[in-house]
C-alpha positions in Angstrom: -39.6 0.8 43.1 -38.2 1.4 39.7 -37.1 4.9 39.0 -35.3 6.8 36.3 -34.4 10.4 37.3 -32.7 13.0 35.1 -30.9 16.1 36.2 -28.7 18.8 34.8 -30.8 20.6 32.3 -31.0 24.3 32.0 -30.5 27.4 29.8 -27.2 27.7 28.0 -25.9 30.0 25.2 -25.1 28.7 21.8 -21.7 27.1 21.8 -21.9 26.3 25.5 -22.0 23.0 27.3 -24.2 21.1 29.7 -23.9 17.7 31.4 -27.0 15.7 31.9 -27.1 12.8 34.4 -29.5 9.9 34.8 -29.9 7.9 38.0 -31.6 4.6 37.9 -32.9 2.7 40.9 -34.8 -0.5 41.5 -33.4 -2.2 38.3 -30.5 -4.5 37.6 -28.7 -1.6 35.9 -26.0 -3.6 34.2 -28.5 -5.6 32.3 -30.1 -2.6 30.6 -29.2 -0.6 27.6 -29.4 3.1 28.5 -30.4 5.9 26.1 -31.2 9.5 25.9 -34.0 10.8 23.7 -35.2 14.3 23.1 -38.5 15.9 22.1 -38.9 19.4 20.8 -42.3 21.2 20.9 -44.5 19.8 18.2 -42.1 17.1 17.2 -41.7 13.4 17.9 -39.3 12.0 20.5 -36.0 11.1 18.8 -33.1 9.0 19.9 -30.0 11.1 20.8 -27.6 8.3 21.9 -27.8 4.8 23.3 -25.2 2.8 25.2 -25.6 -0.9 25.4 -25.0 -3.0 28.5 -21.6 -4.0 27.0 -20.7 -0.3 26.5 -21.2 0.2 22.8 -22.5 3.7 22.0 -24.5 4.8 19.0 -25.1 8.5 18.4 -27.6 10.3 16.2 -25.8 12.0 13.3 -26.9 15.4 14.6 -24.9 15.1 17.8 -21.9 13.1 16.7 -18.7 14.8 17.7 -20.4 17.1 20.1 -22.1 14.8 22.7 -20.5 12.0 24.7 -22.3 9.4 26.8 -20.7 7.4 29.5 -22.1 4.9 32.0 -21.1 4.1 35.5 -22.4 0.7 36.5 -21.2 1.0 40.0 -23.4 4.0 40.6 -26.3 3.0 38.3 -25.8 6.2 36.3 -25.2 7.5 32.8 -23.9 11.0 32.0 -24.4 12.9 28.8 -21.8 15.6 28.1 -23.2 18.0 25.6 -20.7 20.4 23.9 -21.0 23.0 21.2 -24.7 23.3 21.8 -26.9 24.7 19.1 -30.4 26.2 19.3 -31.8 23.1 17.5 -30.7 21.1 20.5 -33.4 22.7 22.5 -35.8 20.0 23.7 -36.9 18.0 26.7 -34.3 15.2 27.2 -35.5 11.9 28.5 -33.5 9.0 29.9 -34.5 5.5 29.0 -33.6 2.1 30.4 -34.4 -0.7 28.1 -34.0 -4.5 28.2 -35.3 -6.0 24.9 -35.0 -9.7 26.0 -37.5 -9.2 28.8 -39.5 -6.3 27.3 -38.8 -4.0 30.2 -38.5 -0.3 29.5 -38.5 2.6 31.9 -38.6 6.4 31.3 -37.6 9.4 33.3 -39.8 12.5 33.6 -37.5 14.5 31.4 -35.3 17.6 31.8 -35.5 20.7 29.8 -32.5 21.9 27.8 -32.8 25.4 26.2 -30.1 26.7 24.0 -30.6 30.4 23.4 -28.8 33.7 23.5 
């Protein structure tokens, strides 16, 4: 069974940090690009960061210099370290596994991140 499971969301004050994790199972993890997306209420789901299967990362301009994504192929996981959080980072964060050349894409159920004082 193919599963993508996020963890690590929560409530944090502005300027604080959170670390999100994404655990994949049932897929050949190292063949997938992994990404984090977020969706705020009433808005579309936007890309936050993506890491290719070769390890190249691309960040949205809004999170550059604050967020860091890493992948652990041995554990089938990616981790998103989020620093200097702002209220506008508040959203549901979704992990995605995507493999363009086979058309396979899988989503997690999402984890809520709320940045508020």
